[in-house]
C-alpha positions as CSV (number, residue, x, y, z in Angstrom):
1,M,-7.3,-10.1,6.9
2,R,-9.2,-7.6,8.5
3,L,-8.9,-3.8,8.1
4,R,-10.0,-1.2,10.4
5,M,-9.8,1.8,12.0
6,P,-7.3,2.1,15.0
7,I,-8.3,1.9,18.6
8,E,-6.2,3.7,21.5
9,E,-4.9,0.1,22.5
10,D,-3.3,0.1,18.5
11,A,-1.0,3.1,19.7
12,S,1.8,1.4,21.2
13,K,1.7,-1.6,18.3
14,M,1.7,1.5,15.5
15,W,4.8,2.9,17.5
16,E,6.5,-0.5,17.5
17,L,6.0,-1.1,14.2
18,A,7.2,2.4,12.9
19,R,10.3,1.6,15.2
20,N,11.3,-1.5,13.5
21,T,10.6,0.0,9.9
22,P,13.9,1.4,8.6
23,D,12.6,3.9,6.3
24,L,10.2,5.6,8.7
25,D,10.8,8.5,11.2
26,L,9.8,7.5,14.7
27,N,7.4,9.7,16.1
28,S,6.3,9.7,19.8
29,L,4.2,7.2,21.3
30,Y,1.7,10.1,22.1
31,H,1.7,10.8,18.4
32,Y,0.3,7.4,17.5
33,L,-2.2,7.5,20.4
34,M,-3.4,10.8,19.1
35,L,-3.7,9.3,15.4
36,A,-5.8,6.3,17.0
37,T,-8.0,8.5,18.9
38,H,-8.4,11.9,17.0
39,F,-7.6,10.8,13.4
40,R,-8.6,7.2,13.4
41,H,-11.2,8.1,10.4
42,T,-8.2,8.7,8.4
43,C,-6.1,5.8,9.4
44,V,-6.2,2.0,9.2
45,V,-4.6,-1.0,10.7
46,A,-4.5,-4.4,9.4
47,E,-4.7,-7.8,11.4
48,I,-4.0,-10.9,9.8
49,Q,-5.2,-14.0,12.2
50,Q,-5.8,-11.4,15.0
51,E,-2.1,-10.3,14.7
52,F,-1.1,-6.4,14.1
53,A,0.1,-6.5,10.6
54,G,0.5,-3.1,9.6
55,F,-0.9,0.3,9.8
56,A,-1.4,3.3,7.3
57,S,-1.9,6.7,8.9
58,G,-3.2,10.2,7.1
59,V,-5.2,13.4,7.8
60,I,-7.3,15.4,5.4
61,L,-5.5,18.6,4.4
62,P,-7.2,21.7,6.0
63,R,-6.5,23.8,3.1
64,D,-7.7,20.9,0.7
65,P,-10.2,18.8,1.8
66,T,-10.2,16.7,-1.2
67,T,-6.7,15.4,-0.6
68,L,-5.6,12.9,1.9
69,F,-2.1,13.1,3.2
70,I,-0.7,9.9,4.1
71,W,1.8,10.5,6.8
72,Q,3.2,6.6,7.3
73,I,2.6,3.3,5.8
74,A,3.9,0.4,8.0
75,V,3.9,-3.4,7.4
76,N,5.5,-6.2,9.3
77,S,8.8,-7.3,7.7
78,S,7.4,-11.0,6.9
79,L,4.4,-9.1,5.0
80,R,6.1,-6.8,3.0
81,A,5.8,-6.8,-1.1
82,K,2.8,-8.9,-1.0
83,G,0.1,-5.6,-1.4
84,L,-0.8,-5.0,2.2
85,G,0.2,-1.5,1.7
86,T,-2.1,-1.1,-1.3
87,Q,-4.8,-2.7,0.4
88,M,-4.7,-0.4,3.2
89,L,-4.6,2.7,0.9
90,E,-7.7,1.3,-1.0
91,E,-9.5,1.1,2.2
92,L,-8.7,4.6,3.0
93,L,-10.0,5.9,-0.5
94,G,-13.1,3.7,-0.1
95,R,-14.2,5.7,3.0
96,S,-16.8,8.1,3.2
97,Y,-15.7,11.6,4.3
98,S,-17.5,15.0,4.6
99,T,-15.8,16.0,1.3
100,P,-14.9,13.1,-1.2
101,V,-11.2,12.4,-1.4
102,K,-10.0,12.6,-5.0
103,Y,-6.2,12.9,-4.4
104,L,-3.7,11.4,-2.0
105,S,-0.5,13.0,-1.0
106,A,2.7,12.1,0.7
107,T,6.4,13.0,1.3
108,I,8.9,10.3,0.2
109,T,12.7,10.4,0.5
110,P,14.2,9.9,-3.1
111,S,15.8,6.5,-1.7
112,N,12.7,5.2,-0.4
113,H,11.8,2.6,-3.3
114,A,9.3,0.9,-1.7
115,S,7.2,4.1,-1.0
116,W,7.7,5.1,-4.7
117,H,6.7,1.7,-6.0
118,L,3.4,1.7,-4.0
119,F,2.3,5.3,-4.9
120,R,3.2,4.6,-8.7
121,K,1.5,1.3,-8.5
122,M,-1.7,3.3,-7.0
123,A,-1.5,5.9,-9.4
124,H,-1.4,3.0,-12.6
125,R,-4.2,1.1,-10.6
126,H,-6.5,3.9,-11.0
127,G,-5.5,5.1,-14.2
128,T,-4.3,8.4,-12.6
129,S,-0.9,10.3,-12.4
130,I,1.6,10.8,-9.6
131,Q,3.1,14.3,-9.7
132,T,6.1,16.0,-7.6
133,T,4.6,19.1,-6.4
134,G,7.5,20.3,-4.0
135,K,9.9,19.3,-1.5
136,L,11.0,19.4,2.1
137,E,14.5,20.7,2.2
138,R,17.3,18.8,3.9
139,H,18.1,21.8,6.1
140,W,14.5,22.5,7.3
141,F,15.1,19.1,9.3
142,G,17.9,20.9,11.4
143,P,20.7,19.0,12.9
144,T,19.0,15.6,12.3
145,N,20.8,14.6,8.9
146,H,17.6,13.9,7.3
147,D,17.2,13.6,3.6
148,E,15.3,15.8,1.6
149,E,11.7,14.5,1.3
150,L,9.7,15.1,-2.1
151,I,6.1,16.1,-2.0
152,V,3.9,13.9,-4.2
153,K,0.1,14.1,-5.4
154,I,-1.6,11.2,-6.6
155,G,-4.8,11.6,-8.5
156,P,-7.6,12.5,-9.3
157,F,-9.3,9.5,-8.2
158,R,-12.7,8.8,-9.2
159,S,-15.5,8.6,-6.5
160,M,-15.4,5.4,-4.6
161,P,-18.6,3.3,-4.3
């Protein structure tokens, strides 16, 4: 397996995988292209035997540069529940940023059991906590019939080597 920063050619693969991942909101292809170009340092793609296997996208929060917000994590359906999501998060935590990352943040719908399991597992692996710090109200999503999302914060993480 190879974990690396995305490149422009990965954007359409990221979009396609997100489109085929039931619990993810699909963003525009342009969005994934911007992640693969302007935000590649806070994103990771996974390849297994040169095949696109997954990605995790994130951004450093401008108001809190010690927090990496995880936007989406997607894993090829044949590889789910095998630890690839954890490996991608570990890769992102292990990178060097101008300000060391001490927290991960994400929004998760109450029904997304896979994401809850992943982030709880990360907290447990690092001997830290996961806290719900707020929520995105259902009505804020307008007429889309989108479930509310809980805002979670995991950490603090010790500085990675």
